[in-house]
C-alpha positions as a printed Julia matrix, in Angstrom:
221×3 Matrix{Float64}:
 -46.94   24.34  -51.26
 -49.64   21.78  -50.86
 -50.5    21.49  -47.15
 -50.29   17.71  -47.38
 -46.81   17.83  -48.9
 -45.73   20.38  -46.26
 -46.83   18.06  -43.44
 -44.98   15.1   -44.96
 -41.8    17.16  -45.36
 -42.03   18.26  -41.71
 -42.35   14.67  -40.54
 -39.28   13.65  -42.56
 -37.22   16.47  -41.03
 -38.23   15.4   -37.52
 -37.6    11.71  -38.23
 -34.12   12.21  -39.67
 -32.97   15.44  -38.06
 -33.12   14.39  -34.4
 -30.96   11.24  -34.84
 -28.44   13.24  -36.88
 -28.31   15.9   -34.18
 -27.75   13.31  -31.45
 -25.02   11.65  -33.49
 -23.29   15.02  -33.96
 -23.37   15.58  -30.21
 -22.06   12.11  -29.33
 -19.11   12.08  -31.74
 -17.0    14.59  -29.74
 -17.72   12.66  -26.54
 -16.7     9.39  -28.15
 -13.61   11.08  -29.5
 -12.61   12.13  -26.0
 -12.97    8.56  -24.8
 -10.93    7.27  -27.72
  -8.21    9.78  -27.0
  -8.24    8.87  -23.32
  -7.98    5.13  -23.95
  -4.3     5.12  -25.04
  -3.42    7.16  -21.95
  -5.04    4.56  -19.72
  -3.33    1.75  -21.62
   0.06    3.39  -21.7
  -0.01    4.63  -18.12
   1.49    2.41  -15.43
   0.75    2.12  -11.75
   3.37    3.71   -9.49
   5.83    1.25   -7.98
   8.83    1.33   -5.68
  11.92   -0.81   -5.23
  12.45   -2.65   -1.95
  16.0    -3.97   -1.5
  16.65   -7.34    0.11
  17.32   -7.23    3.83
  19.71  -10.16    3.48
  20.79  -10.73   -0.14
  23.29  -13.48    0.68
  21.38  -16.68   -0.02
  22.16  -16.55   -3.72
  23.97  -19.68   -4.92
  23.85  -21.19   -1.42
  22.73  -24.63   -0.3
  20.2   -24.21    2.49
  18.89  -26.46    5.23
  15.47  -25.4     6.54
  14.57  -26.21   10.15
  11.02  -25.53   11.35
  10.4   -25.48   15.1
   6.89  -25.57   16.56
   5.32  -26.09   19.96
   3.99  -29.53   20.84
   0.37  -28.33   20.72
   0.88  -27.11   17.17
   2.58  -30.35   16.13
  -0.24  -32.37   17.68
  -2.94  -30.45   15.78
  -0.93  -30.11   12.55
   1.51  -33.06   12.45
   2.73  -32.19    8.94
   3.36  -28.5     9.64
   7.16  -28.74    9.56
   7.26  -30.38    6.15
   4.4   -28.36    4.62
   5.78  -25.0     5.73
   9.34  -25.77    4.71
   8.11  -26.86    1.27
   6.17  -23.62    0.76
   9.21  -21.58    1.79
  11.46  -23.61   -0.51
   9.15  -23.0    -3.48
   8.97  -19.25   -2.77
  12.75  -18.88   -2.44
  13.58  -21.03   -5.46
  11.32  -18.81   -7.52
  12.99  -15.57   -6.44
  16.59  -16.11   -5.23
  19.03  -17.0    -8.05
  21.04  -20.16   -7.59
  19.59  -21.17   -4.22
  19.21  -24.89   -3.52
  17.92  -26.93   -0.58
  18.61  -30.05    1.4
  15.47  -32.17    0.76
  12.93  -31.12    3.35
  11.6   -34.64    3.8
  15.07  -35.77    4.79
  15.35  -32.98    7.37
  11.88  -33.53    8.85
  12.44  -37.29    9.14
  15.62  -36.56   11.09
  13.74  -34.16   13.38
  11.13  -36.82   14.13
  13.74  -39.5    14.83
  15.79  -37.15   16.98
  13.63  -35.27   19.51
  16.71  -33.68   21.07
  17.5   -31.84   17.83
  15.99  -28.72   19.37
  18.88  -28.51   21.84
  21.52  -28.83   19.13
  23.4   -25.99   17.52
  21.57  -25.2    14.22
  24.95  -24.71   12.57
  26.03  -28.25   13.5
  22.76  -29.64   12.13
  23.2   -27.73    8.9
  26.76  -28.95    8.49
  25.55  -32.51    9.14
  23.37  -32.25    6.04
  26.07  -30.57    3.97
  24.38  -27.17    3.9
  26.09  -23.81    3.62
  23.33  -21.87    5.36
  20.66  -22.84    7.88
  17.24  -21.21    7.71
  15.58  -21.56   11.1
  11.85  -20.81   11.34
  10.6   -20.71   14.94
   6.82  -20.66   14.92
   5.28  -18.51   17.63
   1.74  -18.62   16.18
   0.07  -20.96   13.71
  -3.67  -21.25   13.27
  -6.67  -20.84   10.99
  -9.33  -19.31   13.25
  -9.99  -15.83   14.59
  -8.91  -15.83   18.26
 -12.16  -14.25   19.51
 -14.44  -15.9    16.93
 -13.41  -19.55   16.46
 -16.22  -20.11   13.95
 -14.57  -17.64   11.52
 -11.66  -18.75    9.34
  -8.6   -16.52    9.13
  -5.04  -17.78    9.05
  -2.21  -16.39   11.17
   1.45  -17.35   11.14
   4.1   -15.59   13.18
   7.71  -16.72   13.37
  11.23  -15.75   14.28
  13.28  -16.27   11.13
  17.05  -16.72   11.45
  19.89  -17.51    9.08
  23.09  -19.22   10.27
  26.38  -19.7     8.49
  26.95  -23.46    8.6
  30.72  -22.96    8.43
  30.8   -21.18   11.8
  29.58  -23.35   14.7
  28.48  -21.81   17.99
  27.92  -18.39   16.46
  24.93  -16.08   16.47
  22.66  -15.83   13.42
  24.03  -13.73   10.59
  20.49  -12.46   10.02
  17.27  -12.47   11.99
  13.8   -10.99   11.6
  10.18  -11.51   12.62
   7.57  -12.39    9.99
   3.86  -12.07   10.75
   1.29  -13.06    8.14
  -2.5   -12.81    8.21
  -4.62  -14.41    5.48
  -6.87  -13.12    4.06
  -5.21   -9.81    4.95
  -8.3    -7.57    4.96
 -11.13   -9.76    6.25
 -12.08  -13.22    7.39
 -12.28  -16.05    4.86
 -15.11  -16.02    2.35
 -18.26  -18.01    2.91
 -17.54  -21.64    2.13
 -13.85  -21.49    3.09
 -12.51  -24.47    4.98
  -9.53  -25.14    7.21
  -7.47  -26.72    4.45
  -7.84  -23.9     1.92
  -7.22  -21.19    4.53
  -4.14  -22.99    5.85
  -2.73  -23.45    2.34
  -3.34  -19.79    1.48
  -1.76  -18.67    4.76
   1.36  -20.77    4.22
   1.73  -19.47    0.67
   1.41  -15.87    1.89
   3.85  -16.5     4.75
   6.38  -18.1     2.41
   6.12  -15.09    0.1
   6.7   -12.77    3.06
   9.76  -14.76    4.1
  11.18  -14.86    0.58
  10.72  -11.09    0.3
  13.46  -10.61    2.88
  16.06  -12.19    0.6
  15.7   -10.57   -2.83
  15.21   -7.13   -4.38
  11.6    -6.65   -5.4
   9.22   -4.15   -6.95
   5.91   -3.44   -5.25
   2.94   -1.22   -6.02
   2.67    2.04   -4.15
  -0.53    1.98   -2.11
């Protein structure tokens, strides 16, 4: 063969052969990924069922009472109404048939009647026509890290009690302690402010409270 033709043929083989070889090698790898994709799509994260601790608020009319120390009320004068509204929204979205005495009506009564704190919660609930009383006693409410007041991180702790409004002078039919930290894993992101952290903390706290009263599915960590 002519040496010139031989050289041209060699160049063509190199130019076309290497890309074809690479393509042949990549096809099986791509095939593995394609086969793996349905598995990833069809697979589901492991979950577990958590039963309600107190599943007896279904189809009940509830009066929410929020108690807070004077220092907390002075710094956050709307805390009783804001927190009760977040809890109402969380429970209405998860507990079938639950309804509430209007929180504004309850908070206005609390403000007009300072001695309400010394009254039997059951009597107060019956006064509003409720079947159950949800008492939230705040023991901590703030938006700053205790040892680093320049860092935002919300904390709400409360004793949560449920009373049967048909049984005056009786102990709660259910009680628990709810402690919420927001954000849960770190301080607030750069640019966070008191208002956004407080709103996020109340939403997280309300979700934690609601979780006590309905069956739920959670991811397994």
